[in-house]
C-alpha positions as CSV (number, residue, x, y, z in Angstrom):
1,M,74.3,100.2,95.9
2,R,76.7,100.2,93.0
3,I,80.2,101.0,91.9
4,T,80.7,103.5,90.7
5,V,82.5,104.7,87.5
6,E,84.2,106.8,89.7
7,S,85.6,104.0,92.3
8,G,86.2,101.8,89.8
9,S,89.1,104.3,88.0
10,A,90.5,104.5,91.2
11,V,90.7,100.8,91.7
12,R,92.7,100.8,88.1
13,I,94.8,103.3,89.3
14,I,95.8,102.6,91.8
15,L,96.4,98.4,91.3
16,F,98.2,100.5,88.3
17,L,100.8,102.3,90.7
18,S,100.9,99.6,93.6
19,M,102.1,96.4,90.3
20,R,104.7,100.0,89.4
21,G,105.9,99.2,93.2
22,L,105.2,101.3,96.4
23,G,106.9,105.0,96.0
24,V,107.7,105.1,91.8
25,K,106.3,108.1,90.8
26,T,104.7,107.7,87.3
27,G,103.0,110.9,85.2
28,A,99.6,110.4,84.8
29,K,99.6,110.7,81.6
30,M,101.0,107.2,81.7
31,V,98.7,106.0,84.4
32,S,95.7,107.1,82.1
33,E,97.2,105.5,79.0
34,N,98.0,102.7,80.4
35,E,94.1,102.4,82.0
36,H,91.7,103.6,79.5
37,I,91.2,107.2,81.8
38,P,91.1,109.8,80.5
39,I,93.2,112.5,82.1
40,R,91.3,114.7,83.2
41,F,88.8,111.5,85.2
42,T,92.2,110.4,85.8
43,L,93.4,114.0,88.0
44,K,90.6,114.3,89.6
45,I,90.5,110.2,91.0
46,L,94.7,111.5,91.7
47,R,93.4,114.7,93.7
48,K,91.1,112.8,96.0
49,L,93.3,109.8,96.2
50,K,96.1,111.9,97.2
51,I,93.8,114.0,99.3
52,A,93.3,110.6,101.5
53,G,96.9,110.0,101.4
54,L,96.7,106.8,98.9
55,V,99.7,108.9,97.5
56,C,101.7,111.8,96.8
57,S,102.6,114.3,93.5
58,Y,105.2,115.8,92.6
59,R,105.2,118.8,90.4
60,G,107.0,120.1,87.2
61,Q,107.6,118.0,84.3
62,S,109.7,115.2,86.0
63,G,106.7,115.0,88.1
64,G,104.2,112.8,88.7
65,Y,102.0,110.6,91.2
66,A,103.3,107.7,94.1
67,L,101.8,105.3,96.0
68,I,102.6,105.7,99.3
69,K,100.5,103.0,101.8
70,E,101.8,99.2,101.5
71,P,99.7,97.5,98.8
72,K,99.5,94.8,101.3
73,D,96.9,98.3,103.8
74,I,95.4,99.6,100.9
75,T,91.8,97.5,100.4
76,L,89.0,97.3,98.2
77,R,86.3,98.9,101.1
78,E,88.3,102.4,101.7
79,V,89.3,102.9,97.7
80,I,85.5,102.7,96.9
81,E,84.7,105.1,100.1
82,I,87.2,108.2,99.1
83,I,85.9,108.4,95.6
84,D,82.2,107.4,97.0
85,G,81.3,108.4,100.5
86,P,80.2,105.2,103.0
87,I,78.7,101.6,101.9
88,V,75.2,102.3,102.8
89,M,72.5,99.6,101.5
90,N,69.5,102.5,101.9
91,K,69.4,105.4,102.5
92,C,67.8,104.9,106.4
93,L,71.2,102.4,107.1
94,G,73.8,105.4,106.8
95,T,74.7,108.1,109.3
96,S,71.7,109.1,110.5
97,G,70.3,106.0,110.9
98,L,66.5,107.0,110.6
99,C,63.6,105.7,109.0
100,E,62.0,108.7,106.4
101,L,58.9,106.5,106.7
102,N,59.0,108.1,110.9
103,R,57.8,104.0,111.7
104,T,59.1,101.8,114.3
105,A,62.7,101.3,115.7
106,V,62.3,98.0,114.7
107,C,62.5,97.4,110.9
108,P,62.6,94.1,109.9
109,V,63.8,96.1,106.1
110,H,66.4,98.4,108.2
111,F,67.6,94.5,109.2
112,Y,68.5,92.1,106.5
113,L,69.9,95.0,104.5
114,G,71.8,95.9,107.6
115,G,73.4,92.5,107.9
116,I,74.4,92.5,104.2
117,Q,75.7,96.2,104.1
118,K,77.4,94.3,106.6
119,Q,78.5,90.7,105.3
120,I,79.8,93.4,101.5
121,S,81.1,95.8,103.7
122,Q,83.4,92.8,105.5
123,Q,83.8,91.2,102.5
124,L,85.7,93.9,100.8
125,D,88.0,94.6,103.8
126,E,89.3,91.1,103.6
127,V,90.7,92.0,99.6
128,N,93.8,94.1,99.9
129,F,95.3,95.6,97.4
130,Q,98.2,92.7,97.2
131,M,95.7,90.5,97.2
132,L,95.2,91.9,93.4
133,M,99.5,91.8,92.8
134,D,99.2,88.1,93.1
135,K,95.6,87.6,91.5
136,Y,97.3,88.7,88.6
137,Q,100.9,87.9,88.3
138,A,99.5,84.3,88.4
139,N,96.0,85.3,85.8
140,K,98.9,86.5,83.5
141,E,101.7,83.4,84.2
142,D,98.6,82.0,82.7
143,I,97.1,83.0,80.3
144,I,101.5,82.7,79.1
145,S,101.6,78.9,79.8
146,H,98.4,78.8,77.9
147,I,99.7,80.8,74.6
148,Q,102.4,79.0,74.6
149,G,100.6,75.1,75.1
150,L,99.0,76.0,71.6
151,E,102.7,76.2,69.9
């Protein structure tokens, strides 16, 4: 299992929009430049986030995108799954739940990977974007005080 570049970029885009504020209209170019994501890739991700109901879009010269769901109500898992689909450790743990090797219904690999998959999903559900913003602010203050201590 691996988090793709696209879902990692989506996480950064949602964090950026969260820090701008709920409902604050932001141009795709600004998002792209601030997050160092190519504009076409940014637009592709923003379309997916819009379809999923996390952002809305505004047309026209003063258009852009705005976060429409509270950061505290958006989890890392939600954003990752919007882009990459359900988190599965192995094909047999996906929607079919069937072993492609047609082995027994009690597979020890399935059992252990299923437990790991459940733990990962739960941990990703426990992290919301308000927490990420709070952590960013705390680190920002630590960096500033460290720099001031060097003077």
